[in-house]
C-alpha positions as CSV (number, residue, x, y, z in Angstrom):
1,M,-9.0,-17.7,-38.0
2,T,-7.5,-21.0,-37.1
3,R,-8.4,-24.2,-38.9
4,P,-9.9,-27.0,-36.8
5,K,-7.5,-29.8,-35.8
6,K,-7.9,-33.0,-37.8
7,V,-9.1,-36.0,-35.8
8,Y,-8.2,-39.4,-37.2
9,R,-10.5,-42.3,-36.5
10,Y,-9.4,-45.8,-37.3
11,S,-11.8,-48.7,-37.6
12,E,-11.5,-51.7,-35.3
13,A,-10.7,-54.0,-38.2
14,F,-7.8,-51.7,-39.2
15,K,-6.5,-51.6,-35.7
16,L,-6.6,-55.4,-35.4
17,K,-4.9,-55.8,-38.8
18,V,-2.0,-53.5,-37.7
19,I,-1.7,-55.3,-34.4
20,S,-1.6,-58.7,-36.0
21,E,1.1,-57.6,-38.5
22,I,3.2,-56.3,-35.6
23,E,2.6,-59.4,-33.5
24,S,3.5,-61.7,-36.4
25,G,6.8,-59.8,-36.7
26,K,6.0,-58.5,-40.2
27,F,6.5,-54.9,-39.0
28,S,7.9,-53.1,-35.9
29,I,5.7,-50.6,-34.2
30,A,7.7,-47.7,-35.8
31,K,7.6,-49.3,-39.2
32,A,3.8,-49.9,-39.0
33,R,3.3,-46.2,-38.0
34,K,5.2,-45.1,-41.0
35,I,3.6,-47.5,-43.5
36,Y,0.0,-46.8,-42.4
37,D,0.7,-43.1,-41.7
38,I,-0.5,-43.3,-38.1
39,K,0.0,-39.9,-36.5
40,G,0.1,-40.3,-32.7
41,P,3.3,-41.9,-31.3
42,A,1.4,-43.7,-28.5
43,T,-1.6,-44.7,-30.7
44,I,-0.4,-48.2,-31.5
45,H,0.7,-48.8,-27.9
46,R,-2.9,-48.1,-26.8
47,W,-4.2,-50.5,-29.4
48,I,-1.8,-53.2,-28.3
49,R,-2.9,-52.6,-24.7
50,K,-6.5,-52.8,-25.6
51,Y,-6.6,-55.5,-28.4
52,G,-3.3,-57.2,-28.5
53,K,-0.9,-59.3,-26.6
54,N,0.9,-57.2,-23.9
55,H,4.2,-59.0,-24.6
56,L,5.0,-56.3,-27.1
57,L,4.9,-53.6,-24.5
58,N,8.0,-52.8,-22.5
59,K,7.8,-54.2,-19.0
60,V,9.9,-53.3,-15.9
61,V,11.3,-56.2,-14.0
62,R,12.8,-55.5,-10.6
63,I,15.1,-58.0,-9.1
64,E,15.9,-57.4,-5.4
65,M,17.8,-59.2,-2.6
66,R,15.8,-60.2,0.4
67,E,17.6,-57.5,2.5
68,E,16.5,-54.9,0.0
69,K,12.9,-56.0,0.2
70,D,13.0,-56.0,4.0
71,K,14.6,-52.6,4.0
72,L,11.9,-51.2,1.7
73,K,9.2,-52.6,4.0
74,K,10.9,-51.1,7.1
75,L,11.3,-47.7,5.4
76,S,7.7,-47.8,4.3
77,S,6.5,-48.5,7.8
78,E,8.7,-45.8,9.2
79,K,7.3,-43.4,6.7
80,K,3.7,-44.2,7.8
81,E,4.7,-43.7,11.4
82,L,6.3,-40.3,10.7
83,E,3.2,-39.3,8.7
84,S,1.0,-40.3,11.6
85,A,3.2,-38.4,14.0
86,L,3.1,-35.3,11.8
87,A,-0.7,-35.5,11.5
88,Q,-0.9,-35.7,15.3
89,A,1.4,-32.7,15.7
90,H,-0.7,-30.7,13.3
91,L,-3.9,-31.6,15.4
92,K,-2.1,-30.6,18.6
93,I,-1.1,-27.2,17.1
94,L,-4.7,-26.6,15.9
95,A,-6.0,-27.5,19.4
96,L,-3.6,-25.1,21.1
97,E,-4.4,-22.3,18.6
98,S,-8.1,-22.8,19.4
99,L,-7.3,-22.7,23.1
100,V,-5.4,-19.4,22.7
101,E,-8.3,-17.9,20.6
102,A,-10.9,-19.0,23.2
103,T,-8.8,-17.6,26.0
104,E,-8.4,-14.3,24.2
105,E,-12.1,-14.1,23.6
106,H,-13.0,-14.9,27.2
107,Y,-10.5,-12.6,28.9
108,H,-10.5,-9.9,26.1
109,I,-6.8,-9.8,25.8
110,D,-4.3,-10.4,23.0
111,L,-2.1,-13.3,24.3
112,K,0.0,-13.3,21.2
113,K,0.9,-9.6,21.6
114,N,1.5,-9.9,25.4
115,F,3.4,-13.2,25.2
116,G,6.7,-13.1,27.0
117,Q,6.3,-9.6,28.5
118,K,6.8,-9.2,32.2
119,A,3.9,-8.1,34.3
120,S,3.9,-4.4,34.6
121,K,2.0,-4.3,37.9
122,K,4.1,-4.0,41.1
123,R,3.3,-6.2,44.0
124,S,1.5,-4.4,46.7
125,S,3.1,-3.9,50.1
126,K,0.7,-6.5,51.5
127,D,2.1,-9.1,49.0
128,K,5.7,-8.0,49.8
129,S,5.2,-8.6,53.5
130,S,3.9,-12.1,53.1
131,A,6.7,-13.1,50.8
């Protein structure tokens, strides 16, 4: 029989104390985790996001040239156009498949099976003389 997993609950006052010590520079996030025996590696990050100043969290700063920004916009618009064209092609395929099914039902034949086969009936002598 397995033992139930321990769930650690921290009071709001405790969370605020830990965050204030980190923000003041007294401890790093890793040091505070170790000192206060906080189990989850992302726990303090969640607390900072919720209660603290977000300047302690890593931020991604992207610097781009004007040409790069324009190129990204162009590629994004091309992607949208291609997605639209693909969606239209899928609709066209569905419409054609529906047409084939309706034709098969109406004429009681299997078009997919007979597709590409030459007509087996010979032209009558009447047809030959008019040709």
